[in-house]
C-alpha positions as CSV (number, residue, x, y, z in Angstrom):
1,V,65.3,79.6,66.2
2,Q,67.0,82.2,66.2
3,T,64.1,83.5,63.2
4,C,60.9,83.3,65.8
5,A,62.9,84.7,68.6
6,L,63.8,88.4,67.1
7,P,60.6,89.8,68.2
8,I,61.9,88.5,71.7
9,Y,65.0,90.1,71.3
10,N,63.9,93.3,70.0
11,A,61.3,93.6,72.6
12,V,63.9,93.6,75.1
13,V,66.5,95.5,73.3
14,I,63.5,98.6,73.4
15,A,62.5,97.9,76.5
16,L,65.7,98.5,78.1
17,A,66.4,101.4,76.1
18,C,62.6,103.2,77.3
19,R,62.5,101.9,80.5
20,G,63.9,105.1,82.2
21,L,61.5,107.0,79.6
22,P,58.3,108.7,81.1
23,P,55.3,107.2,80.6
24,K,53.9,109.1,77.4
25,S,57.3,109.4,75.7
26,R,57.9,105.8,76.6
27,T,54.8,104.5,74.1
28,I,56.1,106.9,71.7
29,G,59.7,105.6,72.0
30,I,58.1,102.0,71.9
31,V,56.1,102.6,68.5
32,A,58.9,103.9,67.3
33,G,61.5,101.4,68.3
34,A,59.2,98.5,66.8
35,G,58.8,100.4,63.6
36,V,62.0,101.3,62.6
37,A,63.5,97.7,63.7
38,I,61.0,96.4,61.3
39,V,62.2,98.6,58.5
40,L,65.7,98.2,59.1
41,R,65.0,94.4,58.9
42,I,63.1,94.9,56.0
43,I,66.3,96.4,54.5
44,F,68.8,94.2,55.4
45,T,66.9,91.1,54.1
46,L,66.5,92.6,50.9
47,L,70.2,93.3,50.7
48,V,71.2,90.2,52.6
49,V,73.2,88.6,49.5
50,S,75.7,91.8,49.3
51,L,75.4,92.7,53.1
52,L,76.6,89.1,54.5
53,A,79.5,89.0,51.9
54,I,81.6,91.9,53.7
55,P,84.3,89.9,55.8
56,W,84.3,90.0,59.9
57,L,81.0,92.1,59.9
58,R,79.5,89.5,62.2
59,L,82.3,89.7,64.7
60,G,82.5,93.4,64.8
61,G,78.6,93.4,64.9
62,S,78.7,91.2,67.9
63,I,81.3,93.6,69.6
64,L,79.3,96.6,69.2
65,L,76.6,94.5,70.7
66,L,78.1,93.9,73.9
67,W,79.3,97.6,74.1
68,I,75.1,98.4,73.8
69,A,74.3,95.6,76.5
70,V,76.5,96.8,78.7
71,K,75.3,100.9,78.2
72,L,71.6,99.7,78.7
73,L,72.7,98.1,82.0
74,T,74.6,101.5,83.0
75,D,72.7,103.8,81.8
76,E,70.0,105.6,83.3
77,N,68.1,108.4,82.0
78,D,67.8,111.2,84.2
79,E,63.9,112.5,83.3
80,A,65.0,115.7,85.3
81,N,68.0,116.7,83.5
82,V,67.2,115.0,80.1
83,A,64.7,116.2,77.2
84,E,61.7,114.1,76.8
85,A,61.8,114.1,72.7
86,G,66.0,113.8,73.4
87,S,65.3,110.5,75.3
88,V,62.7,108.8,73.0
89,W,65.2,109.6,70.2
90,Q,68.2,108.1,72.1
91,A,66.5,105.3,73.1
92,V,65.3,104.6,69.4
93,R,69.4,105.0,68.1
94,I,70.1,102.2,70.7
95,V,67.2,100.2,69.4
96,A,68.4,100.7,66.0
97,I,71.7,100.3,66.2
98,A,71.2,96.6,68.2
99,D,68.6,95.7,65.2
100,M,70.8,96.2,63.3
101,V,73.8,94.1,64.8
102,M,71.2,91.6,65.4
103,S,69.6,91.2,62.0
104,L,72.8,90.0,60.4
105,D,72.4,86.6,61.7
106,N,69.0,86.0,61.0
107,V,68.2,88.0,57.1
108,L,69.6,84.6,55.7
109,A,66.7,82.4,57.5
110,I,64.0,85.2,56.8
111,A,65.3,85.2,52.8
112,A,64.9,81.5,52.4
113,V,61.5,81.1,54.6
114,A,60.0,84.0,52.4
115,K,61.3,82.3,49.1
116,D,62.6,85.8,47.8
117,S,59.5,86.6,47.8
118,N,60.0,90.7,48.9
119,L,56.1,91.3,49.2
120,L,56.1,87.8,51.6
121,V,59.3,89.7,53.5
122,I,57.3,92.9,54.3
123,I,54.2,91.1,54.9
124,G,55.8,88.8,57.7
125,L,57.8,91.2,59.1
126,G,54.9,94.3,59.2
127,I,52.8,91.3,61.2
128,S,55.5,90.9,63.8
129,I,54.7,94.9,64.6
130,P,52.8,94.4,67.7
131,L,54.1,91.2,68.9
132,I,57.2,93.5,70.0
133,V,54.7,96.4,70.7
134,F,53.0,94.0,73.3
135,G,55.9,92.3,74.1
136,A,58.3,95.4,75.2
137,Q,55.6,96.8,77.4
138,L,55.5,93.7,79.1
139,V,59.2,93.5,79.5
140,I,58.9,96.7,80.8
141,T,55.9,96.0,83.2
142,M,57.9,93.1,84.6
143,I,60.9,95.7,85.3
144,E,58.9,98.0,87.5
145,K,57.8,95.1,89.3
146,F,61.3,92.8,89.1
147,P,64.5,95.5,89.0
148,W,66.7,92.8,88.5
149,L,64.7,91.7,85.2
150,V,67.2,94.6,83.6
151,W,70.1,92.0,83.9
152,V,68.6,89.3,82.8
153,G,68.1,91.2,79.5
154,G,71.5,92.3,79.7
155,A,72.6,88.8,79.7
156,L,70.6,87.6,76.7
157,L,71.3,90.5,74.4
158,G,74.9,89.5,75.8
159,Y,73.8,85.8,74.7
160,V,73.2,86.7,71.2
161,A,76.4,88.9,70.4
162,G,78.3,85.3,71.7
163,Q,76.2,83.7,69.2
164,L,77.0,86.0,66.7
165,I,80.9,85.4,66.8
166,A,80.2,81.7,66.2
167,S,78.2,82.3,63.5
168,E,81.2,84.4,62.1
169,P,82.7,82.4,58.7
170,A,86.4,83.8,59.2
171,I,86.5,82.5,62.5
172,Q,84.6,79.2,62.0
173,P,88.4,77.2,60.5
174,Y,89.4,77.4,64.1
175,F,87.0,75.7,66.1
176,G,89.1,72.9,66.0
177,G,86.3,70.5,65.0
178,I,83.8,72.0,67.1
179,S,80.3,72.1,65.6
180,E,79.3,75.3,64.9
181,H,76.3,74.8,67.6
182,T,78.6,73.6,70.5
183,M,80.6,76.9,69.7
184,E,77.3,79.4,70.1
185,L,76.5,77.5,73.4
186,A,79.6,78.7,74.4
187,L,80.4,81.8,73.3
188,G,76.7,83.1,74.0
189,G,77.2,81.9,77.9
190,I,80.8,83.8,77.5
191,G,79.3,86.7,75.8
192,A,76.4,86.8,79.0
193,V,79.1,86.7,82.0
194,I,81.1,89.7,80.2
195,V,78.3,91.8,80.0
196,V,76.6,91.7,83.6
197,A,80.3,91.3,84.8
198,L,81.1,95.2,82.8
199,G,77.8,96.1,84.0
200,Y,78.0,95.0,87.6
201,L,81.6,96.6,87.9
202,L,80.9,99.9,85.9
203,K,77.6,100.4,88.2
204,K,80.3,100.0,91.3
205,R,82.6,102.3,90.1
206,G,79.7,104.9,88.7
207,G,78.5,104.6,92.6
208,G,75.3,102.9,91.0
209,D,73.4,100.0,92.9
């Protein structure tokens, strides 16, 4: 299920990161962000075994994703004060970091579906580029009409971070017999609440809306 939702997650991250860019730079940011997301996914899938053998990687990644989600909620690109090129690459950098984290829990499934065929991995992920670009454009359009959707996007990223914590093998023995699926739902909900709460508090403290 998460593998099928990857383009959605990518689109949300790219849309949140690029929503404050000028229209011309926004298109560049979306396309560049989608390209970076796919390249990183290919690299991670090809390195899946050694990558996932790193202890506590998912837990550390989930904390990083929570921070990124809060940052995306509280940071606004100021077109008057930030150079367009700098804004674009800042957005792409955020997309790259977030995608690296979200890739951790999905590369095994991608590799399994491809049945160890690197060519199938590359082709399959390449096909998803238009979906990510279109999705990001659609999300930005919706955010412009309904600004509160920014908070929904932040909550979604927090939910993904919580699910990532539940998939960390090092902490699963402490679940006390609770299934991983149940823990994913619980920790996902907690992650979503944490992102929205922190984002709200930081914006209120900074005088944001």
